[in-house]
Every structure is written in structure tokens, then in C-alpha cells.
N, C-alpha and C positions, 0 to 999 in steps of 0.2 A: 504493500500500500504506500502511496506517495505521502511524504510528510508535507502537509499543507502549510506548515509554519516556515518552510524554507522560502526565502525571498523569490527564488526562481519559480516557485509554484503559486505565488500570489498573483491573482488576476487584478490588473490595474483597470479601473473604470473612472470615467469622468464624473458622473452623477449617479449615485446609488439611492434608490427609493425602497424603503423597508416597509412593507405593508401595502394593501390595496384599498378598496372601498372608494367612496366619493373623493376623499382627500388625496389618496395616493394616485388614483387614475387622473384626477385633474392636474396634479403636480406633474405627472408624466406627460400629459398633453402639452402643457406649457413648456416643460423642459425640452421635450423632443422638438417642438417647433422652434425653440431657441438654439437648436443645434448642440444641446448638451449630451446627446446620445445616452439617455437614461437607461439604466438597468434596474428592473423592479423584481423584488422577491415578494410573492403574494402573501406568504404566511399561512397559518393553519386554516383560515377561512377566507379563501379568495373572494373578494367582493365585500367582506365585512358583514356587519349586522343586517344589511339590506338583503342578504341572501336568505334570511329567515323572516322577511317581511313580505306579506302577500301583496297587498295593494298600497301603492304610493300615489296619493292624490294631491300632495301639497308641494311637489317639485315643479317649478316653472317649466313650461315647454311640453308638458304632457296633459293636455286639456281633458282627456278621457281617463287619466290615471294610467298607471303601469305597474306590472308586477315587479317587486324588488329585484329578483334574480335577472329578469329581462333588462331592467334598467342598468344593472352592473355589467351585463354582457355588452350593452351599447357603449358604456363608458370604456370597457376594455378594448373593444374594437376600434374606438376612436384613438385611444392611446397607441394601439398597435399600428394603426394606419400611418401615424407620423413617425414610426420607427422605434418605439419603445421596445426594448428587449425584455419581454415579460417571462418570468421563470417561476416554477414551483419551488418552494423551499422555505424553511423556517430559520431565522437568524437565532443562533444559540449562544453567541459570544461576540462581544465587541471590545475593541481597545482604542479608546480615544485619548490615551495619554501622550503627552509631549508632542501634540499636534498631529498625531496619527489618526487616521480614519480607517482602521482595520475592522472588518466584519467577517465572522465565520458563519457559514450556513450549514445546517444539519451536521455540525461537528466535523465536517470533512473538507469543506472548500472555503478558502480565505480570499477576501477581496480587499484591495486598497483603493479607496475612493478619494477624489479631490473634494467632493462635497457629498453630504449625506442628508437625505430628507426622511424623517421618521413619520410614518402615518399608520401606526399599528393599532390605533383605535382603543376602544374600551369595551369590555364585555359586561352585559347586565348580570347582576347576581340573581340567582333563581332559588326557589325553595327546595328543589330537588325531588319533586313529586313526579312519578311516571305519567300521571294524567296531565300535568303541566307541560311536559315535553311533548306528549302526544297531541295536545290541542293548541300548541304554540302556532299562532297564525290563524287559528280558528276560534278566536275568542280570548285567547291568552296573549298578553302583550306586556312589554316593559316600557311602553312609551305612549302616554295618553295623547300628547300633541300629535303623534304620528297616526294613531289608530282610533282615537276617541270618536271621531266623526261617524264611524261605521256603527256606533252604538247609540246614536242620538235617539232620545225618546224611550230608551230602555233602562232597566236597572243594571247597575254594574257594581263590582267589588274592587276595592283597592287594598293591597296589603302593604303595610309599612307604618313607621311611626316618626319618620324624620321630616325635614323640610321638603324633600322631594315628594314624599307621599302626600303631604298637605297640598303642595302645588298641583299634583296630579288630580287629587280629589276636588280641589277648587275649580280646576279647569273643566273636569268632567261634569261638575254640578251645573254648569251653564248649558250643557247640551243633553244631559241624561235626566231621566225622571227621578231616579233615586241613586245615591252613592253610599255604599256601605264601606266604612273604613275598619279594617281588622287590625287591632293593636294588641300585641301579645301580652303586654304588661298593663298595669293600671295607670300608666302615664306615658307621655310621648317624649321622644328625644328632640323633637322639633323646637325651633325658637318660639318664644312665647307669642310673638306677633302672628306667626303662622298657625299656632294652636288656636288662638282666639279667632282667627279668620274662619277656620273650618267649623269651629264650634258654633259660630253664628250664622252659618249657612243652613237654611231650613231643610233642604233635601239631602243633607249629609247626615248619616247616622253612624256614630262611632261605637263600635263594639269592643269594649275593653276586655282584657284578659282572654282574648280570643285568637286562636290560630287556625290555619287551614288544615283540614283533615283530608279532603279530596275534592277534585274538580269533576263535576258530573256532566255527562253528555257523551254520546257516541261519536258524532262527527263534528260537533260544535259545542261550545259551553252552554249548558242549560241551567245549571245551578252549582252552588258551592256548599259543600258540607264543612261546617265549622265546629270547633270544639272549644268550650269554655274550660280554660286550663285550671280553674279553681274547683269547679263542680264536676267536670268531666262530661257535662251535658252536650249532646250533639244536636245540630240544627241544620237544615237545608235551606239555603237562601236562593230563591229563583233569580238568575242573572244571566245576561247574554255576554257580558264582558268581564274579564278577570285581569286586573292590572297589577303587576308585581313592581313595587316601588321601594325596594330595599337597598338600592344603590347600584353603582357601576364600579368595576375594577379596571383601571387603565392598564393596558398591556405594555408595561414599561419596565418590568423587573430586570430585563437583561441590560438596561442602560443605567441602572441605579449607581454603580460605582463611579460614574462620570458626570451625569447630568443632574442639575438642580431640579428638585421636585417638591410639590407641596406635601402635606401630611397624608393625603390620600393616594399619592403616587402619580399625580398628573405632572407632566413635564412643564416646567416653568419657562415661558418664553418672554423675551423682551417686549415691553408694551408697544403695541403698534407694529409688531413684526413677528416673524416665526423663528427668530434667532434664539438659540439656547446659550448656556454659559460656555459651551465649547465652540470655538471658532470653526465655521464650516459645517456645523451640524444644525439642522433646522427641524422643527416639529410642527405638525399640522393635524387638523382633525380632532377626533375625540380623545386622543392620547394627551392633548393639552387643553381640552375644553370641558370643564365640569359644569358649565352653565347651560349652554344651548343644546348641544348634542343632536343637531339636525343635519340631514344630508346636504342641504343647501349651504349651511354655514361651514360644514366640513370641506365642501368643494371650494368655497371661497378662500379658506386658509390654505388649501392645496395650491391654488393659484399664487397666493402670497409666498409660499415656500419656494416655488419654482422661480419666481421673480427675485426673491432674496438670494437664492443660490446662484442664479445667473449673474447678479451684480457682484456677489462675493468673488466668484471665479474670474470675472472680468477685472476686478480690482487687483486680484492676485496675478493677473496675466496668465491664467491657466486655460 
């Protein structure tokens, strides 16, 4: 087996994009058109979270809506059309020390890049129920802004006790008949202002000391079986939508030795740019956005990252 750590076996690339999805593909489109000859490694889930999103109705340019996987296929084709070298593979190690931009893929192949764009995204945290996985995209969602519209006028359930759960419940209350919030303890983790907001919305009912036992329905969500953790009592709540709002985990662990991150693991970028604390390394999309987490905002920062990388390389004469 070749030793990928020998300099002779290190592949030199101009612009390396780690991760796909709206941010990565948009970065690739802009970088390719700018002549940066981008190489993209798609990661564990090529296309990102949109690959498990059925209907996308809020992305401009698709007046009739589009399936998430089809949308990502369109993005990928456009990136490839302009010359992006799109590859399968997972980045397992990086070395950003002393000005290096070394990246190892699948523990076997090492690349040296003049500029690196990170677009590895964030993964929703799930409860881990088999029915949750089975009905994901058929009533189960981790994004009310993305999918809430499909459940307008119906009863829905939100799981979570933080600010995100309160925001999701508040948003859904405007378009759904009834919103049930399942809170496992007798208090929330959310800020007081967010707690007060949901408590004062008439069509939000907070069920304290309550956890999800099972999501019911053969082909789509029909009800949610919940359990009172104090009494053990089971109850079935008729609902069409089940929204998991227990947080997201940015896919940033491999970069932790080198990049500044916030307490949740989101990569910190310089305000108004995608620059990280390491020169020549840029971050875009959900791996650096813990606020909006939308396809359109991810694509916007992907554009920014490519432009930032282009200017960096030009200034370096690379």
C-alpha cells in the first residue's frame, strides 16, 4: 500500500471543497466559473439534508416546488457542467498547521490545497425511534420553516424544550390548528422570553413531563403516542405532523484542532465573510450557521466562500 503521507503521493489541488449540499454545490459553481478548478468531496450524505426532504417549496426558481433529492441533483449537474471534479469520499483528517492545507480522505488519500472551502453542514438530532426514521419525510420533520406549510390547518406535535423548539412551535401556531409541545421535564431550557411567548399563544398546549413513546401511522403520521414520565400514563395525540426540535450537530469534529468554534461546535467565521481563523480556509452553510439553516441562505454563503477564496488566491498570486 502506498504511504499517502509521502510528499510524492500528495495530490496538489487549487481549491478543495469539503462537503456538498446547497452551500458546497454553489461554492463549486462559482469557483469553477472563476477558473479555480475545484475538487469536491461529497461526504457521507451527498447533497446534505435536502436528500431527506421530500418537497421544497420555498426555494426561489421552483414555482411548483421540487423534491429535495431532485433539487440537489440539479445543483450537482450545474457544478459538474462548469468543470467541478466531484468525488465520493469522507474527509477523516486535516492538518492546517503552519499554513498547511492538508486533507486526508477515507484515511488513505492526502491532498494539499491552496484554498479550502468547508461546507459539511449540520445534522439534526433525532430521538432514535424506528417509526421516526420510517416516517421521516412523511410527517416527521426537523424543520418547521421548511415543512410546516404542508400541515396548515392540522394538529401537529413539537418535541423539545429549548429556544429552537419554542421558535418552531410559535411558527407552526400561525398556520396549524393546534400545536402540542412535548417537554420531558417540568421546565424548559429555553430563554424566559421564548417560554413566555409560547405560553401565551392560545393554540399551543405544553405537555410537561412528557416524552414520545411512538409515532403512529403506516404511510404517514396519524398520531403520536406519548408517555407521562411521572405517572407512566400513555396517551395518543391525533396529529399529521411531528417536528423534532432538539437541536442540530454541526459536522465539524475533524476541524476542531485548528478552527475556532462556538460552544456548540459551529465554525466561527469573520463577520461579513466566510473566513475562518486559518488563512485560506473558508466555511459556509450550516456548519457555520446556527441561526437560519435554510437552503437559500446556505447557497448564499457558498457563493461568498467561493468569492472569498478567489480573492485570497489572487492576492497570494496562486
